[in-house]
C-alpha positions as CSV (number, residue, x, y, z in Angstrom):
1,M,158.1,86.7,31.6
2,M,156.4,84.4,33.2
3,E,159.2,82.8,35.4
4,K,160.6,86.3,36.2
5,D,157.0,87.2,37.4
6,R,156.8,84.3,39.3
7,E,159.8,84.3,41.3
8,K,158.9,88.1,42.3
9,W,155.4,87.4,43.7
10,N,157.3,84.1,45.6
11,K,159.7,86.1,47.2
12,K,157.5,88.4,48.4
13,Y,155.1,86.1,49.8
14,S,158.2,83.9,51.4
15,S,158.9,86.9,53.3
16,E,157.1,87.0,57.0
17,E,156.6,91.0,56.8
18,F,153.9,90.1,53.8
19,P,151.3,91.8,55.9
20,W,148.0,91.3,54.4
21,T,145.9,88.5,55.9
22,G,142.4,89.2,56.5
23,P,139.8,90.2,53.9
24,S,139.6,93.3,51.8
25,Q,137.1,95.7,53.2
26,I,135.4,96.0,49.7
27,V,134.6,92.2,49.6
28,Q,133.0,92.0,53.2
29,D,131.2,95.0,52.8
30,F,129.4,93.6,49.0
31,Y,129.6,89.8,48.8
32,S,126.6,89.4,49.9
33,L,125.0,91.0,47.0
34,A,126.1,87.7,45.4
35,E,123.4,84.7,45.3
36,G,126.2,82.1,46.5
37,G,127.4,79.1,44.8
38,R,130.7,79.8,42.5
39,A,133.2,82.8,42.8
40,L,137.0,83.3,41.2
41,D,139.6,85.0,43.2
42,V,141.6,86.5,40.4
43,A,145.5,86.8,41.7
44,C,144.4,85.5,45.0
45,G,148.4,85.7,46.5
46,T,147.8,84.1,49.9
47,G,144.1,83.6,49.6
48,R,142.8,86.8,51.9
49,N,139.8,86.7,50.1
50,A,139.3,83.5,48.8
51,I,139.2,82.0,52.6
52,F,136.5,84.7,53.8
53,L,134.6,83.5,50.5
54,A,134.8,79.8,51.5
55,E,134.0,80.4,55.1
56,K,130.7,82.6,53.6
57,G,129.9,79.3,51.8
58,F,130.9,80.1,48.1
59,E,133.1,77.4,46.3
60,V,135.8,78.9,45.4
61,D,138.5,79.0,42.7
62,A,141.2,81.0,43.3
63,V,144.4,82.2,40.9
64,D,147.7,83.3,40.9
65,I,151.2,83.2,39.6
66,S,152.9,82.5,42.7
67,D,153.3,79.0,43.5
68,V,154.3,79.8,47.1
69,A,151.1,81.8,47.9
70,I,149.3,78.9,46.4
71,N,151.2,76.1,48.2
72,E,150.2,78.4,51.5
73,L,146.2,79.1,50.1
74,K,146.7,75.4,50.1
75,K,147.4,74.5,53.6
76,R,145.4,77.0,54.9
77,H,142.3,75.7,53.3
78,P,142.1,72.8,51.1
79,E,138.8,73.0,49.8
80,I,139.5,76.3,47.8
81,N,140.1,75.1,44.4
82,A,143.6,77.1,44.3
83,F,145.7,76.5,41.4
84,Q,148.9,78.2,39.8
85,A,148.6,80.1,36.7
86,D,150.0,82.9,34.7
87,L,147.2,85.5,34.3
88,D,148.6,87.1,31.4
89,F,147.7,83.6,29.3
90,Y,144.9,82.2,32.4
91,N,141.4,82.8,30.5
92,I,138.3,82.4,32.5
93,P,135.7,80.2,32.2
94,E,132.7,81.6,30.8
95,N,129.0,81.7,32.4
96,R,130.8,80.3,35.7
97,Y,130.7,82.5,38.4
98,S,128.1,84.2,40.6
99,L,130.9,86.3,42.2
100,I,134.3,87.4,40.4
101,V,137.3,89.4,42.9
102,N,139.8,91.4,42.0
103,I,141.8,93.2,44.2
104,N,145.3,95.1,43.9
105,Y,145.7,93.9,40.3
106,L,144.9,95.0,36.8
107,N,145.4,92.8,33.6
108,R,142.7,95.0,30.8
109,R,143.2,91.4,29.0
110,L,140.9,90.2,31.7
111,I,138.1,92.7,32.1
112,P,136.1,91.1,29.0
113,Q,137.2,87.5,30.6
114,I,135.1,88.6,33.8
115,K,132.4,89.7,32.5
116,E,131.5,86.5,30.3
117,G,132.7,84.7,32.8
118,L,130.0,86.1,35.3
119,K,126.5,84.3,35.0
120,E,123.9,86.9,34.4
121,G,123.1,88.7,37.8
122,G,126.5,87.7,39.1
123,V,128.6,90.6,40.9
124,V,132.1,91.6,40.6
125,I,133.8,93.5,43.0
126,F,137.1,95.1,41.9
127,E,139.6,97.4,43.3
128,T,143.1,98.6,42.4
129,F,145.4,101.3,42.1
130,T,145.2,104.3,40.5
131,L,147.5,106.7,38.9
132,A,147.4,109.8,41.2
133,E,148.2,113.5,40.4
134,G,150.8,114.9,43.1
135,G,151.4,113.8,46.3
136,D,153.4,110.7,47.8
137,Y,151.9,107.7,46.2
138,F,152.7,104.0,45.8
139,Q,152.9,103.5,42.3
140,P,153.9,100.2,40.6
141,E,157.2,100.3,38.5
142,N,155.0,99.7,35.4
143,K,152.0,102.2,35.0
144,D,150.6,99.8,32.3
145,Y,149.1,98.1,35.8
146,M,147.5,101.4,37.4
147,L,144.4,102.4,36.0
148,R,143.4,105.7,35.3
149,K,140.8,108.4,36.6
150,N,137.6,106.8,35.8
151,E,138.4,104.4,33.8
152,L,137.2,101.1,35.9
153,L,133.8,102.5,35.8
154,H,133.8,102.9,32.1
155,L,135.1,99.5,31.8
156,F,132.1,98.6,33.4
157,M,129.7,101.1,32.6
158,D,127.5,97.8,30.3
159,F,126.6,96.5,34.3
160,Y,124.9,97.7,36.9
161,V,126.7,99.6,39.0
162,V,126.4,99.7,42.3
163,F,129.1,101.4,44.2
164,Y,132.1,103.5,42.7
165,Q,134.9,105.3,44.1
166,E,138.3,107.0,43.6
167,R,140.1,107.9,47.1
168,D,143.0,107.5,49.1
169,K,143.8,104.3,50.6
170,I,146.8,103.5,53.4
171,K,147.9,100.3,52.7
172,P,148.9,97.9,55.6
173,D,152.8,98.6,54.9
174,G,151.6,102.2,55.9
175,K,152.3,103.7,52.5
176,K,149.7,105.9,50.4
177,A,147.8,104.4,47.5
178,F,144.9,105.9,45.3
179,V,142.7,103.3,44.2
180,S,139.7,102.6,42.2
181,S,136.9,100.8,44.0
182,L,133.5,99.3,41.8
183,V,130.9,96.8,42.5
184,A,128.6,96.1,39.8
185,I,126.2,93.3,38.8
186,K,125.8,91.7,35.2
187,K,122.6,92.8,33.7
188,C,120.4,90.0,32.8
189,Q,120.1,90.3,28.7
C-alpha cells in the first residue's frame, strides 16, 4: 500500500496545478499559542505550514509520504528537518513538541501519538475533512479518512479545547468541503 500511496501523492505534487501554497488560516490564527521550540507538521505536503512555522522561529520537523513533496520542501527551506515516511508506520516521538499541526489528513492511529508527542502545555492544531450529509461536498474515496461529526472534539476532550468548529470550506480548487477544526492545549498533569 505504501508504494501506491507514495505514487499517488508524488503525481499530485508533481502537477503544476497543485494550488495550496500559503499556510492554513487556522495555523496562522493559532500558532502563537505555542511557546516556540519544536513543531511537527504531519502530512506536510510541500510544506506550506512547515515553512510558515519555521519563519515564525520554530524548529520544524515535517513528514510526508511523498518524496517529491519532501524534496520540494527541502529546496525551498533547507533548515526544516523534512523527511519521507509512511504515516501508517511512522511513530511520533514522545514529549518532544510544543506544537503539532495536522491539516487535511486523518490517521486515527496517530491521535494518541500526537497527544503523547506534545510536551505539557503543548498545542495541537488539527483540521481535516468530515463526512457531510447532502449537498455537493468533496469527499475522499475512502470514508475511513474522514471524521464523523463531533469525533475530533471527542478525541481531544482530555485537552483544554481553545477552539472547535465544524463548517463548510471552499478548497483552493473551488470544491466545497465540510471540515472539523480544533485547537487544543495539553493540560499539565
